C-alpha positions as CSV (number, residue, x, y, z in Angstrom):
1,X,126.1,-18.5,82.8
2,X,123.1,-20.8,82.2
3,X,119.6,-19.7,83.1
4,X,117.2,-20.9,85.8
5,X,118.2,-24.6,85.9
6,X,121.3,-24.5,88.2
7,X,124.3,-26.3,86.6
8,X,126.1,-27.8,89.6
9,X,129.7,-28.1,88.6
10,X,131.0,-28.9,92.1
11,X,132.4,-32.4,92.1
12,X,131.7,-33.1,88.3
13,X,135.4,-34.4,88.0
14,X,134.2,-37.4,90.1
15,X,130.8,-37.9,88.4
16,X,132.0,-39.6,85.2
17,X,135.3,-41.3,86.0
18,X,136.6,-40.7,82.5
19,X,139.8,-42.3,81.5
20,X,141.8,-39.8,79.3
21,X,143.7,-41.2,76.3
22,X,145.5,-39.4,73.5
23,X,143.2,-39.5,70.4
24,X,139.9,-37.9,69.3
25,X,138.6,-35.5,71.8
26,X,135.0,-35.7,73.2
27,X,133.0,-32.9,74.9
28,X,130.7,-34.2,77.6
29,X,127.5,-32.9,79.3
30,X,125.5,-34.8,81.9
31,X,122.3,-34.8,84.1
32,X,122.0,-37.4,86.8
33,X,120.3,-38.4,89.9
34,X,123.4,-37.5,91.9
35,X,122.8,-33.8,91.3
36,X,124.4,-33.0,87.9
37,X,122.1,-30.9,85.8
38,X,123.2,-30.3,82.2
39,X,126.7,-30.1,83.7
40,X,129.7,-29.6,81.5
41,X,132.2,-32.3,82.4
42,X,136.0,-32.6,81.8
43,X,136.6,-33.8,78.2
44,X,137.5,-37.3,77.2
45,X,139.3,-38.9,74.3
46,X,139.0,-42.0,72.2
47,X,141.7,-44.6,72.2
48,X,143.0,-46.7,69.3
49,X,141.3,-50.1,68.9
50,X,137.8,-51.5,69.1
51,X,137.8,-53.3,72.5
52,X,137.2,-56.6,70.8
53,X,135.0,-59.0,72.8
54,X,133.8,-56.4,75.2
55,X,130.2,-55.0,75.3
56,X,130.1,-51.7,73.3
57,X,127.9,-49.5,71.2
58,X,129.2,-49.4,67.7
59,X,128.6,-46.2,65.8
60,X,128.5,-46.2,61.9
61,X,128.0,-42.6,60.5
62,X,127.7,-44.0,57.0
63,X,124.3,-45.7,57.8
64,X,121.9,-42.8,58.0
65,X,118.3,-42.8,59.1
66,X,115.8,-39.9,59.6
67,X,116.6,-36.2,59.6
68,X,115.4,-34.5,62.8
69,X,112.6,-32.0,63.0
70,X,113.3,-31.2,66.6
71,X,112.0,-31.4,70.3
72,X,109.8,-29.3,72.4
73,X,106.4,-29.1,74.2
74,X,103.1,-27.2,73.8
75,X,101.8,-23.7,74.3
76,X,98.5,-23.4,76.2
77,X,96.8,-20.6,78.2
78,X,97.5,-22.6,81.4
79,X,101.2,-22.0,80.9
80,X,100.9,-18.3,80.3
81,X,98.8,-18.0,83.4
82,X,101.5,-19.6,85.4
83,X,104.2,-17.5,83.9
84,X,102.2,-14.3,84.5
85,X,102.1,-15.2,88.3
86,X,105.9,-14.4,88.3
87,X,107.6,-11.1,88.0
88,X,109.0,-10.2,84.6
89,X,112.6,-11.2,85.4
90,X,111.7,-14.6,86.7
91,X,109.3,-15.2,83.8
92,X,112.1,-14.4,81.3
93,X,114.5,-16.8,83.1
94,X,112.0,-19.6,82.6
95,X,111.5,-18.8,78.9
96,X,115.3,-18.6,78.4
97,X,115.7,-22.0,80.1
98,X,113.3,-23.5,77.7
99,X,114.1,-21.7,74.4
100,X,117.7,-20.4,74.5
101,X,120.0,-22.9,72.7
102,X,123.0,-21.8,74.6
103,X,121.7,-20.8,78.0
104,X,118.8,-23.3,78.1
105,X,117.2,-26.3,76.3
106,X,116.7,-24.7,73.0
107,X,113.3,-26.2,72.1
108,X,112.8,-26.3,68.4
109,X,109.6,-28.2,67.7
110,X,106.6,-26.6,69.5
111,X,102.8,-27.2,69.4
112,X,99.9,-24.8,69.7
113,X,96.1,-25.2,69.4
114,X,93.1,-23.7,67.6
115,X,90.4,-22.6,70.0
116,X,89.7,-24.4,73.2
117,X,91.3,-27.5,74.7
118,X,91.4,-28.8,78.3
119,X,94.3,-26.4,79.2
120,X,93.0,-23.2,77.4
121,X,92.2,-22.1,81.0
122,X,91.8,-18.3,80.8
123,X,88.0,-18.6,80.2
124,X,85.2,-20.8,79.1
125,X,85.2,-23.2,76.1
126,X,85.4,-21.2,72.8
127,X,86.2,-21.2,69.1
128,X,87.2,-18.4,66.9
129,X,83.8,-18.0,65.4
130,X,80.9,-18.8,67.7
131,X,78.3,-17.1,65.5
132,X,76.0,-20.0,64.1
133,X,76.0,-20.3,60.4
134,X,78.8,-17.9,59.6
135,X,80.1,-19.8,56.7
136,X,82.1,-16.7,55.3
137,X,83.8,-16.3,58.7
138,X,82.7,-12.7,59.0
139,X,82.9,-12.9,62.8
140,X,86.1,-14.8,62.9
141,X,88.5,-13.5,65.6
142,X,91.6,-14.6,67.5
143,X,90.9,-11.9,70.0
144,X,91.2,-14.2,73.0
145,X,94.6,-15.3,71.8
146,X,95.8,-11.8,72.0
147,X,94.9,-11.3,75.6
148,X,97.5,-11.2,78.4
149,X,97.1,-14.8,79.1
150,X,96.7,-15.7,75.4
151,X,98.8,-17.8,73.0
152,X,100.1,-14.9,70.9
153,X,102.0,-13.1,73.7
154,X,103.1,-16.5,75.0
155,X,104.6,-17.5,71.6
156,X,106.1,-14.1,71.0
157,X,107.8,-14.1,74.4
158,X,109.3,-17.5,73.6
159,X,110.5,-16.3,70.2
160,X,112.7,-13.7,71.9
161,X,114.9,-16.5,73.2
162,X,115.0,-19.0,70.4
163,X,113.8,-20.3,67.0
164,X,111.3,-23.1,66.7
165,X,108.8,-24.4,64.2
166,X,105.1,-24.4,65.2
167,X,102.5,-27.1,64.7
168,X,98.9,-26.4,65.5
169,X,95.9,-28.7,66.0
170,X,92.2,-28.5,66.9
171,X,90.0,-30.5,69.3
172,X,86.7,-29.2,68.0
173,X,85.5,-26.8,65.2
174,X,82.8,-24.3,66.2
175,X,79.9,-26.1,67.8
176,X,77.5,-25.0,65.1
177,X,79.5,-27.0,62.6
178,X,78.7,-30.3,64.4
179,X,75.6,-32.3,63.7
180,X,74.7,-31.9,67.3
181,X,77.2,-31.1,70.1
182,X,75.3,-33.1,72.7
183,X,74.3,-36.2,70.6
184,X,76.5,-36.3,67.5
185,X,79.9,-34.5,67.4
186,X,80.6,-35.4,63.8
187,X,80.9,-32.4,61.4
188,X,77.9,-31.7,59.2
189,X,79.3,-32.1,55.6
190,X,77.5,-28.9,54.6
191,X,80.1,-27.0,56.6
192,X,83.3,-28.6,55.1
193,X,84.0,-25.4,53.0
194,X,83.3,-23.2,56.1
195,X,85.7,-25.3,58.2
196,X,88.4,-25.1,55.4
197,X,88.0,-21.2,55.5
198,X,88.2,-21.4,59.3
199,X,91.6,-23.1,59.2
200,X,92.8,-20.5,56.5
201,X,91.6,-17.6,58.6
202,X,93.4,-18.9,61.6
203,X,96.8,-19.3,59.7
204,X,96.3,-15.8,58.2
205,X,95.4,-14.2,61.4
206,X,98.5,-15.5,63.2
207,X,100.7,-14.5,60.1
208,X,99.4,-10.9,60.7
209,X,100.7,-11.1,64.3
210,X,104.1,-12.2,63.0
211,X,103.7,-15.9,63.9
212,X,104.0,-18.5,61.1
213,X,102.1,-21.7,61.6
214,X,104.4,-24.2,60.0
215,X,102.2,-27.2,60.2
216,X,98.4,-27.6,60.6
217,X,97.0,-30.8,61.9
218,X,93.2,-30.9,60.9
219,X,92.1,-32.7,64.1
220,X,93.4,-33.5,67.5
221,X,92.5,-37.1,68.4
222,X,89.6,-37.4,65.9
223,X,87.0,-39.9,67.0
224,X,88.0,-39.1,70.6
225,X,87.0,-35.3,70.3
226,X,85.4,-34.4,67.0
227,X,83.7,-37.6,65.9
228,X,84.7,-37.6,62.3
229,X,85.9,-40.9,60.7
230,X,89.3,-41.0,59.0
231,X,87.8,-41.6,55.6
232,X,85.9,-38.3,55.7
233,X,89.0,-36.5,57.0
234,X,90.4,-37.6,53.7
235,X,87.5,-36.1,51.9
236,X,87.8,-32.9,53.8
237,X,91.5,-32.8,53.0
238,X,91.5,-33.5,49.3
239,X,88.2,-31.6,48.3
240,X,88.3,-28.6,50.7
241,X,91.2,-27.8,53.0
242,X,94.1,-28.9,50.5
243,X,92.8,-27.1,47.5
244,X,91.9,-23.9,49.5
245,X,95.4,-23.7,51.0
246,X,96.9,-24.4,47.6
247,X,95.0,-21.6,45.9
248,X,95.7,-19.2,48.8
249,X,99.5,-19.9,48.5
250,X,100.0,-20.2,52.3
251,X,103.3,-21.7,53.4
252,X,101.6,-23.9,56.1
253,X,102.0,-27.6,55.6
254,X,99.2,-30.0,56.4
255,X,98.8,-33.1,58.7
256,X,95.7,-35.2,58.5
257,X,95.3,-35.5,62.3
258,X,96.8,-37.1,65.4
259,X,95.5,-40.3,66.8
260,X,95.9,-40.7,70.5
261,X,98.2,-43.7,70.2
262,X,100.7,-45.4,67.9
263,X,98.6,-48.5,67.2
264,X,95.6,-46.5,66.3
265,X,97.6,-44.3,63.9
266,X,99.0,-47.4,62.2
267,X,95.4,-48.8,61.9
268,X,93.6,-45.7,60.8
269,X,95.9,-43.5,58.7
270,X,96.3,-45.8,55.6
271,X,92.8,-44.9,54.5
272,X,94.0,-41.4,53.8
273,X,97.6,-42.1,53.1
274,X,96.7,-44.6,50.4
275,X,94.6,-42.1,48.6
276,X,96.9,-40.1,46.3
277,X,94.4,-37.3,45.9
278,X,94.4,-36.7,49.7
279,X,98.0,-37.6,50.5
280,X,99.4,-35.1,47.9
281,X,98.5,-32.3,50.4
282,X,100.3,-34.0,53.4
283,X,103.7,-33.1,54.7
284,X,104.1,-35.2,57.8
285,X,102.6,-38.1,59.9
286,X,101.8,-37.1,63.5
287,X,100.7,-39.4,66.4
288,X,100.4,-39.3,70.1
289,X,102.0,-41.6,72.7
290,X,99.1,-42.6,74.9
291,X,99.4,-46.4,74.3
292,X,99.5,-47.1,78.0
293,X,95.7,-46.8,78.1
294,X,95.6,-50.4,77.1
295,X,98.0,-51.5,79.9
296,X,96.6,-53.6,82.7
297,X,99.8,-53.7,84.8
298,X,102.0,-51.0,86.3
299,X,104.6,-49.6,86.2
300,X,105.0,-49.4,82.5
301,X,108.2,-51.1,81.3
302,X,110.9,-48.5,80.6
303,X,112.0,-49.8,77.2
304,X,108.7,-50.6,75.6
305,X,105.2,-52.0,76.1
306,X,103.7,-55.4,75.8
307,X,101.6,-54.4,72.8
308,X,104.6,-53.5,70.6
309,X,103.1,-50.2,69.5
310,X,106.6,-48.9,68.6
311,X,106.9,-51.7,66.0
312,X,103.5,-50.7,64.6
313,X,104.5,-47.0,64.1
314,X,107.9,-48.1,62.7
315,X,106.0,-50.3,60.2
316,X,103.8,-47.2,59.3
317,X,106.8,-45.1,58.8
318,X,108.5,-47.7,56.6
319,X,105.5,-47.9,54.3
320,X,105.1,-44.1,54.0
321,X,108.8,-43.2,54.3
322,X,108.6,-40.0,52.3
323,X,106.5,-38.4,55.0
324,X,108.4,-37.4,58.2
325,X,107.1,-39.1,61.4
326,X,106.4,-36.9,64.5
327,X,105.3,-37.8,68.0
328,X,103.3,-34.7,68.8
329,X,101.8,-35.2,72.3
330,X,102.1,-37.3,75.4
331,X,101.9,-36.6,79.2
332,X,101.0,-38.1,82.5
333,X,97.3,-37.2,83.3
334,X,95.0,-37.9,86.3
335,X,92.6,-40.2,84.6
336,X,94.9,-42.4,82.5
337,X,98.2,-42.9,84.4
338,X,97.4,-44.0,88.0
339,X,100.9,-45.5,88.3
340,X,102.4,-42.0,87.8
341,X,100.6,-40.3,90.7
342,X,100.9,-38.0,92.6
343,X,101.0,-35.3,89.9
344,X,103.0,-33.3,89.0
345,X,106.2,-35.2,89.5
346,X,109.2,-33.4,91.1
347,X,111.8,-36.2,91.3
348,X,114.6,-36.1,88.8
349,X,114.6,-39.9,88.3
350,X,111.2,-39.7,86.6
351,X,113.1,-38.2,83.6
352,X,114.5,-41.6,82.9
353,X,111.1,-42.9,81.8
354,X,110.7,-40.0,79.4
355,X,114.3,-40.5,78.1
356,X,113.5,-44.1,77.2
357,X,110.2,-43.1,75.6
358,X,112.0,-40.5,73.4
359,X,114.6,-43.1,72.3
360,X,111.7,-45.6,71.6
361,X,110.2,-43.2,69.2
362,X,113.4,-42.1,67.6
363,X,114.4,-45.7,66.9
364,X,111.0,-46.3,65.4
365,X,111.7,-43.5,62.9
366,X,110.3,-40.4,64.6
367,X,111.9,-37.2,63.4
368,X,110.3,-34.9,66.1
369,X,109.1,-35.3,69.7
370,X,106.8,-32.9,71.3
371,X,105.5,-33.2,74.9
372,X,102.0,-31.8,75.9
373,X,101.9,-29.1,78.6
374,X,105.2,-27.2,78.8
375,X,104.3,-25.3,82.0
376,X,101.5,-26.0,84.7
377,X,101.2,-25.1,88.4
378,X,101.7,-27.0,91.6
379,X,98.2,-28.6,91.2
380,X,98.9,-29.8,87.7
381,X,96.6,-27.1,86.3
382,X,94.8,-24.8,85.8
383,X,92.5,-26.7,83.4
384,X,89.3,-25.8,81.6
385,X,86.1,-27.8,82.4
386,X,83.6,-28.5,79.6
387,X,82.0,-31.9,80.1
388,X,80.2,-31.9,76.7
389,X,83.6,-31.4,75.1
390,X,85.1,-34.2,77.2
391,X,87.1,-31.8,79.4
392,X,86.5,-33.2,82.9
393,X,86.6,-31.9,86.5
394,X,89.7,-33.8,87.6
395,X,92.4,-33.3,85.1
396,X,95.7,-32.9,86.9
397,X,98.6,-33.3,84.5
398,X,102.4,-33.3,84.5
399,X,104.4,-30.5,82.7
400,X,107.9,-29.9,81.7
401,X,108.2,-27.0,84.2
402,X,106.2,-26.5,87.4
403,X,105.5,-23.0,88.6
404,X,104.0,-22.8,92.1
405,X,101.5,-19.8,91.8
406,X,101.5,-19.4,95.6
407,X,105.1,-19.4,96.5
408,X,106.4,-18.4,93.0
409,X,108.8,-21.2,93.0
410,X,110.0,-22.7,89.6
411,X,110.8,-26.4,89.4
412,X,112.5,-28.0,86.4
413,X,111.4,-31.6,86.2
414,X,113.4,-34.7,85.3
415,X,111.5,-34.6,82.0
416,X,112.9,-31.1,81.4
417,X,116.5,-32.3,81.7
418,X,116.2,-35.4,79.6
419,X,114.3,-33.5,76.9
420,X,116.8,-30.7,77.1
421,X,119.7,-33.1,76.4
422,X,118.1,-34.0,73.1
423,X,116.8,-30.6,72.1
424,X,120.0,-28.6,73.0
425,X,122.5,-30.9,71.2
426,X,120.5,-32.6,68.5
427,X,119.4,-29.7,66.3
428,X,117.0,-29.6,63.4
429,X,118.6,-31.3,60.4
430,X,120.8,-33.6,62.3
431,X,120.4,-37.3,61.1
432,X,120.2,-40.3,63.3
433,X,122.9,-42.8,62.4
434,X,123.4,-46.4,63.1
435,X,124.3,-47.4,66.6
436,X,124.5,-51.1,67.2
437,X,124.9,-52.9,70.5
438,X,123.2,-53.7,73.8
439,X,123.9,-53.4,77.5
440,X,121.6,-54.2,80.4
441,X,119.9,-51.0,81.5
442,X,121.9,-48.7,79.0
443,X,120.9,-47.3,75.7
444,X,122.6,-45.1,73.2
445,X,121.6,-43.2,70.1
446,X,123.8,-41.2,67.8
447,X,123.2,-38.3,65.5
448,X,125.3,-36.6,62.7
449,X,125.5,-32.9,62.4
450,X,127.3,-30.5,60.0
451,X,131.0,-30.7,59.4
452,X,131.3,-34.3,60.7
453,X,129.9,-33.6,64.1
454,X,128.6,-36.5,66.0
455,X,126.4,-36.5,69.1
456,X,125.7,-39.6,71.2
457,X,123.1,-39.7,74.0
458,X,123.7,-42.3,76.6
459,X,120.9,-43.3,79.0
460,X,121.8,-45.4,82.1
461,X,118.6,-46.6,83.7
462,X,120.5,-48.7,86.2
463,X,120.7,-47.5,89.8
464,X,124.4,-47.9,89.9
465,X,127.4,-46.6,88.0
466,X,128.0,-48.4,84.8
467,X,130.9,-48.7,82.3
468,X,130.1,-47.8,78.8
469,X,132.1,-48.2,75.6
470,X,131.5,-46.3,72.4
471,X,133.3,-47.6,69.3
472,X,133.6,-45.3,66.3
473,X,136.2,-45.1,63.4
474,X,138.3,-47.8,64.8
475,X,138.6,-46.1,68.2
476,X,137.0,-46.7,71.6
477,X,135.7,-44.3,74.2
478,X,135.4,-45.6,77.7
479,X,133.1,-43.9,80.1
480,X,131.8,-44.6,83.7
481,X,128.4,-43.1,83.8
482,X,126.5,-42.7,87.2
483,X,123.2,-44.5,87.9
484,X,120.0,-43.0,86.5
485,X,121.6,-40.5,84.1
486,X,121.8,-39.1,80.6
487,X,125.1,-38.1,79.1
488,X,125.8,-36.3,75.9
489,X,129.0,-37.0,74.1
490,X,130.0,-34.7,71.2
491,X,133.0,-35.0,68.8
492,X,134.0,-34.3,65.2
493,X,134.3,-37.6,63.3
494,X,137.5,-38.2,61.5
495,X,138.0,-41.0,59.0
């Protein structure tokens, strides 16, 4: 029995319209605007032949692309506040639906934060050491993270239901490390060693709590929050943070930072990535998906944007192919996506937008895809307000799961279901393989797992049922998929 998202099996025999042939058997799961939610469908089979002359997606497992890191969302105090508004049983059902790989979505690539962000909402803006001049971190403490609404219990509760890697990032260091929090939010270079120690103490403190920080990103949206230029991030990395982490023999891997959009990442990262003394300490390239800031029209096109930012991030990946690419944050938010209002979004069909964004990033080479807030309330909050730190009064956002703190109702968004189809079936280490072909309003991506397992994700953005053909190994699978749907096909490849 699956957890909180209800899997409606009634009528699924009519949802897909599969023609059964003798041949290679295929398992099917589907979520659709017609009511199916991660529904297990009757199996189908490949038939001999390649449907010559007909539109089809042709799968070639021999042509391999990136190995997958995983899929997920972010831990913030706002999410734990929402969970704590439920009774223990209901709270556990939500976490199971998010993290259990059998009964839920099985999220595998999660994000957390160092100190305050706009959704660290259990108190005022803070850092782990607000004692001015404490270069030796004598007063460093993750005490707030240990509280009932804190990140440590949130992460530990999630770990009861599944395994995931954890990436952490920071909006701001302690204010006393800045030149001036009101007029110049760059870091005073005299505190570079202190900041490196701050990062190390954080990783070590979490380790003592039984939580491994797998990846540490030095800055979240640098020049947007902390006003440190990328060239000096490189200096901080190669002369301070990198050597300290190496000497301390911590397992945490380093990321230089996360620009707020793909185009900015492609433009700014080479100053660090081309420096061998700095890049030797890096283990991944992370970026955010807020390219729609530059858009003057709405709605955003489903399959890409006018400013070809996916091509730019793909070119960055091609140049630095040894470093995995990872989309680590994106969301709808009040000030930046007026075409997405009102927030949060309850309709299933909104998931189609996110499914297309996931495919855009995967086709550009991304090995991981992590959304921003995992859980928020019916108002798209609660959020923290600190104007000097660019956390404003009106900051409604859209999460993966909505918990109404007044009625205690839990709503799983369209985003949840589309993201779940990827995370549940495309596990860490799976490899994206070549999938060629095009159909109006339909997309397909395929992934190879252990022992010849193949998983194809089919997105139908059309409003109406559409016939789709998959060709693999000289055989053809014919499916009829409903409008606005995502369908997972899984089979074992045989030569």
